[in-house]
VMD Tcl script that draws the C-alpha trace (Angstrom):
set ca {
  {0.00 0.00 0.00}
  {2.83 2.40 0.86}
  {4.44 1.63 -2.52}
  {1.24 2.68 -4.33}
  {0.99 5.88 -2.30}
  {4.57 6.77 -3.20}
  {3.90 6.09 -6.86}
  {0.79 8.29 -6.79}
  {2.73 11.10 -5.11}
  {5.44 10.91 -7.75}
  {2.82 10.86 -10.49}
  {1.15 13.92 -8.94}
  {4.46 15.83 -8.87}
  {5.07 14.96 -12.50}
  {1.63 16.23 -13.48}
  {2.19 19.44 -11.50}
  {5.49 19.96 -13.30}
  {3.86 19.45 -16.68}
  {1.04 21.82 -15.70}
  {3.59 24.49 -14.75}
  {5.32 24.11 -18.10}
  {2.02 24.51 -19.95}
  {1.23 27.65 -17.92}
  {4.62 29.10 -18.82}
  {4.12 28.27 -22.50}
  {0.63 29.81 -22.41}
  {2.01 33.07 -21.01}
  {4.72 33.21 -23.68}
  {2.19 32.62 -26.46}
  {-0.15 35.28 -25.04}
  {2.71 37.79 -24.92}
  {3.68 37.11 -28.52}
  {0.09 37.42 -29.74}
  {-0.24 40.72 -27.87}
  {2.88 42.03 -29.62}
  {1.58 40.83 -32.98}
  {-1.78 42.48 -32.33}
  {-0.04 45.78 -31.56}
  {1.99 45.58 -34.77}
  {-1.12 44.86 -36.83}
  {-2.98 47.79 -35.21}
  {-0.06 50.12 -35.89}
  {0.22 49.09 -39.53}
  {-3.52 49.37 -40.02}
  {-3.44 52.95 -38.74}
  {-0.58 53.77 -41.11}
  {-2.47 52.23 -44.03}
  {-5.65 54.15 -43.21}
  {-3.63 57.37 -42.93}
  {-1.97 56.84 -46.31}
  {-5.27 55.99 -48.02}
  {-7.04 59.03 -46.56}
  {-4.14 61.30 -47.50}
  {-4.23 59.98 -51.07}
  {-7.99 60.52 -51.34}
  {-7.76 64.01 -49.91}
  {-4.92 64.93 -52.28}
  {-6.88 63.60 -55.28}
  {-10.05 65.45 -54.28}
  {-8.13 68.70 -53.76}
  {-6.35 68.31 -57.10}
  {-9.69 67.85 -58.89}
  {-11.40 70.80 -57.20}
  {-8.47 73.22 -57.35}
  {-7.75 72.47 -61.02}
  {-10.78 74.38 -62.25}
}
mol new
graphics top color blue
foreach p $ca { graphics top sphere $p radius 0.5 }
foreach p [lrange $ca 0 end-1] q [lrange $ca 1 end] { graphics top cylinder $p $q radius 0.2 }
display resetview
């Protein structure tokens, strides 16, 4: 009986270790996705700014030509 209890304790420690590794991996993945999300947001804002500037320049060129 004592042998089984020891085996279960060892098994429990192994599972806790694996769980800790998964938590660490989950945090790293979340951090990387947050960074990627920030980059995408930044590039989207730049793209919107360039498109609006181009439209505004075209509209002004058409109206100021006449």
